[in-house]
C-alpha positions as CSV (number, residue, x, y, z in Angstrom):
1,M,1.6,-17.6,-18.1
2,T,4.7,-19.5,-18.9
3,P,7.9,-19.3,-16.8
4,E,9.6,-17.4,-19.7
5,E,6.7,-14.9,-19.8
6,L,7.0,-14.5,-16.0
7,R,10.8,-13.9,-16.3
8,R,10.2,-11.2,-18.9
9,L,7.6,-9.5,-16.7
10,I,10.0,-9.5,-13.8
11,A,12.9,-8.3,-15.9
12,A,10.8,-5.2,-16.8
13,G,10.5,-4.3,-13.1
14,E,7.7,-2.9,-11.0
15,T,5.3,-0.5,-12.7
16,L,1.7,0.7,-12.0
17,T,0.6,-2.7,-13.3
18,V,3.2,-5.0,-11.8
19,E,3.9,-5.3,-8.1
20,F,6.4,-7.6,-6.4
21,K,5.8,-8.9,-2.9
22,S,8.5,-10.7,-1.0
23,E,8.0,-13.7,1.2
24,E,11.6,-14.3,2.0
25,R,11.2,-13.5,5.7
26,T,7.5,-14.1,6.3
27,R,4.3,-15.0,4.4
28,L,2.3,-12.2,2.9
29,N,-0.7,-11.9,5.2
30,D,-4.2,-11.9,3.8
31,R,-4.9,-8.2,4.6
32,D,-1.8,-7.0,2.7
33,L,-2.5,-9.3,-0.2
34,V,-6.0,-8.0,-0.6
35,E,-4.9,-4.4,-0.1
36,T,-2.3,-4.7,-2.8
37,V,-4.9,-6.2,-5.2
38,I,-7.2,-3.3,-4.5
39,C,-4.4,-0.8,-5.2
40,L,-3.7,-2.5,-8.6
41,A,-7.4,-2.5,-9.4
42,N,-7.7,1.3,-8.7
43,R,-4.9,2.3,-11.0
44,P,-5.6,4.3,-14.2
45,G,-6.3,2.3,-17.3
46,N,-7.9,-1.1,-17.8
47,E,-5.0,-3.3,-18.8
48,A,-4.2,-6.4,-16.8
49,A,-2.2,-6.0,-13.6
50,W,0.1,-8.5,-11.9
51,L,0.8,-9.2,-8.3
52,L,3.9,-11.4,-8.1
53,V,4.2,-13.0,-4.7
54,G,7.7,-14.4,-4.0
55,V,9.6,-11.8,-6.0
56,E,11.9,-9.3,-4.3
57,D,12.0,-5.6,-5.1
58,D,15.2,-6.2,-7.1
59,G,13.6,-8.9,-9.2
60,G,15.2,-11.8,-7.4
61,F,13.2,-14.9,-6.6
62,S,12.5,-15.8,-3.0
63,G,9.5,-18.0,-3.9
64,A,6.0,-18.0,-2.4
65,R,5.3,-19.7,0.8
66,P,2.4,-22.2,0.9
67,R,-0.9,-20.5,2.1
68,H,-2.9,-23.5,3.0
69,G,-0.9,-26.1,4.9
70,A,1.7,-27.6,2.6
71,A,0.3,-26.1,-0.6
72,T,-1.5,-23.1,-2.0
73,D,-5.1,-23.5,-3.2
74,V,-5.4,-20.9,-6.0
75,D,-9.2,-21.0,-5.8
76,R,-9.2,-20.2,-2.1
77,V,-6.9,-17.2,-2.8
78,A,-9.3,-15.9,-5.5
79,A,-12.2,-16.4,-3.1
80,L,-10.4,-14.5,-0.4
81,V,-10.0,-11.5,-2.6
82,G,-13.6,-11.7,-3.8
83,G,-14.9,-12.1,-0.3
84,R,-13.1,-9.1,1.1
85,T,-13.8,-6.5,-1.6
86,R,-16.9,-4.6,-2.5
87,P,-17.8,-4.7,-5.2
88,A,-16.2,-8.1,-5.3
89,L,-13.0,-8.2,-7.4
90,T,-12.6,-11.2,-9.7
91,V,-8.9,-12.3,-10.0
92,H,-7.1,-15.0,-11.8
93,V,-4.6,-16.8,-9.4
94,E,-1.9,-19.0,-10.9
95,E,1.0,-20.8,-9.3
96,I,4.1,-21.0,-11.5
97,T,7.3,-22.9,-10.7
98,V,10.5,-21.3,-11.9
99,A,13.9,-22.7,-10.9
100,Q,12.5,-24.3,-7.7
101,A,10.6,-21.1,-6.7
102,R,6.8,-20.9,-6.7
103,F,4.9,-17.7,-7.6
C-alpha cells in the first residue's frame, strides 16, 4: 500500500472493514491487537479488512510505536496473530511511513 492509498483509506473513516487503533498514549498490547484482527475476520463478507495501528479515531496520525525493541518486525506480528488464533489466521503486515508517522 502506498502512503497515498493509506491516506485515502483513512479519509473514508472506520467501517466494518477498517479499524483505527491509537498508540498515542500507550502501545497496543498483543491481546488487543489479536482480538481486533479476530473481529475483522468475523465480519460479514470476504473483502479485505484493514487494522491501522497509529491512527486516531478522528483519522489523525499518532504513529505506531515499535513492537520489538527499536523497530517492528512485521513477520513477528504476523506470527503472533497466527499463533494465537484457531484456526490460524493468515495476515499481511506492512509498515508504512507517512509524514514521520509509522503504521
